[in-house]
C-alpha positions in Angstrom: 15.6 -24.6 18.4 13.0 -23.9 14.8 11.7 -20.4 14.7 8.4 -22.1 15.3 7.3 -25.2 16.6 6.3 -27.9 13.8 2.6 -28.6 15.5 2.0 -24.6 15.7 -0.7 -23.6 13.9 0.0 -20.3 12.4 -2.9 -17.7 12.3 -4.5 -16.9 8.6 -7.0 -14.3 10.1 -7.3 -12.1 12.9 -9.2 -8.8 13.2 -8.7 -5.9 15.4 -11.5 -2.8 15.5 -10.4 -1.4 12.6 -8.8 -3.9 10.7 -7.9 -7.3 10.1 -4.9 -9.1 9.5 -4.2 -12.2 7.1 -0.8 -13.0 5.7 -0.2 -11.2 2.5 0.1 -12.6 -1.0 0.6 -11.6 -4.9 -2.3 -10.6 -5.2 -2.3 -7.8 -2.8 0.5 -5.9 -4.9 -1.2 -3.0 -6.4 -3.2 -2.1 -2.5 0.5 -2.8 -0.7 2.6 -1.0 -3.7 0.0 2.1 -3.3 0.5 2.2 0.4 4.1 2.0 0.1 4.6 4.8 -2.4 1.8 6.8 -0.5 3.7 7.0 2.4 7.6 6.6 1.0 9.2 9.7 3.2 7.5 8.5 6.1 8.9 4.7 5.5 11.5 5.6 4.7 12.4 8.2 8.1 11.1 4.4 9.7 13.3 1.7 7.9 15.1 4.0 5.0 18.6 4.3 7.0 18.7 0.3 8.0 17.1 -1.4 4.5 17.1 1.6 2.3 13.7 0.8 1.3 11.2 1.9 -0.1 13.9 3.2 -3.1 12.3 6.0 -4.4 12.4 4.3 -8.1 10.0 0.5 -6.8 7.7 -0.3 -9.7 5.3 -2.5 -9.4 7.1 -5.4 -11.0 9.6 -5.5 -7.8 7.1 -4.9 -5.6 5.1 -8.2 -6.8 8.6 -10.0 -6.5 8.9 -9.3 -2.6 5.5 -10.0 -1.6 6.2 -13.4 -3.8 9.0 -14.1 -1.6 7.3 -12.9 1.9 4.4 -15.2 0.9 6.4 -18.2 0.2 8.6 -17.6 3.4 4.9 -17.7 5.1 4.3 -21.2 3.2 7.0 -22.4 4.6 7.5 -21.0 8.1 10.7 -19.3 7.8 8.9 -15.4 8.0 5.3 -14.2 8.1 3.9 -11.3 6.5 0.8 -10.0 7.2 -1.2 -7.5 5.7 -3.0 -4.5 7.3 -6.6 -4.0 5.4 -9.6 -2.2 6.4 -12.7 -5.0 7.6 -13.7 -4.9 4.3 -10.1 -5.7 2.6 -11.1 -2.7 0.1 -7.5 -1.1 1.1 -3.9 -2.0 2.7 -3.8 0.3 6.0 0.0 -1.3 6.6 1.7 -4.4 7.4 2.8 -6.6 9.9 6.7 -8.4 9.4 7.1 -11.4 12.1 10.7 -12.6 11.4 13.7 -15.1 13.0 15.7 -12.7 15.2 19.1 -11.4 13.3 20.4 -10.5 16.5 20.7 -12.4 19.8 18.5 -11.3 22.9 14.9 -12.4 21.5 13.1 -15.2 19.7 11.1 -12.9 16.9 12.2 -9.8 15.7 8.6 -7.7 14.5 8.1 -4.6 12.4 5.3 -3.1 10.9 4.0 0.3 9.3 1.0 2.5 8.8 0.1 4.0 5.4 0.8 7.8 5.7 -2.7 9.0 5.9 -3.4 7.2 8.9 -0.6 9.0 11.1 -2.7 10.8 14.3 -5.8 9.0 13.5 -4.7 6.1 16.4 -4.6 3.5 14.3 -1.0 3.0 14.8 -1.2 2.6 18.2 -4.2 0.6 18.4 -1.9 -1.8 15.9 1.0 -1.6 18.3 -1.0 -2.9 21.4 -2.6 -5.2 19.4 -0.1 -6.8 17.8 2.1 -6.9 21.2 -1.3 -8.5 22.8 -1.7 -10.4 19.4 2.5 -12.0 19.8 2.2 -12.7 23.6 -1.3 -14.6 23.9 -1.1 -16.1 20.0 2.2 -17.0 19.0 5.1 -19.2 20.8 7.4 -16.5 21.3 9.0 -15.8 25.1 11.1 -12.7 24.2 9.6 -10.7 21.0 11.7 -8.0 20.0 10.5 -4.6 18.4 13.7 -2.9 16.3 12.8 0.5 16.6 10.0 0.5 19.5 11.2 -1.2 21.9 15.0 -0.6 21.5 17.0 1.9 19.1 17.3 1.1 15.5 21.0 2.7 16.2 20.8 -0.1 20.0 20.0 -3.1 17.4 22.8 -2.4 15.0 25.1 -2.9 17.6 23.5 -6.2 19.2 25.9 -9.2 18.3 24.0 -11.1 15.3 22.6 -14.3 15.2 25.2 -17.3 14.9 
């Protein structure tokens, strides 16, 4: 089965109470780089052991290449990266990633993060609830997995890979 049905309309803008999500693009590079590097320790704690991300020497240029890749993958409907922005789009607050599964047992694997200066203000919980509802009501997936949240990264790594 394809990752998405041919006739599925990929959302281009959705909004929660304190944020909006839209597909990330190369035009977000400065805001994204600021969010990632100002939150590097927090992101490393969340993703570093698994993906080695974000490296301490990440450059703006490397980041631009990554965002271009995410943008193109979305255009090709192979994976989707959404910028989490303030309602006026002045600040990037985090990202949501919707990927084909790497491990058996799910239709998609989803990750997200919020910048370190939003820790403790309820945004991360609000975003998680929003994303779960959005995936359940809008996207065509039956089984969604959020590694690091629904299942530990250790348990996720032990699952067999998708062939």
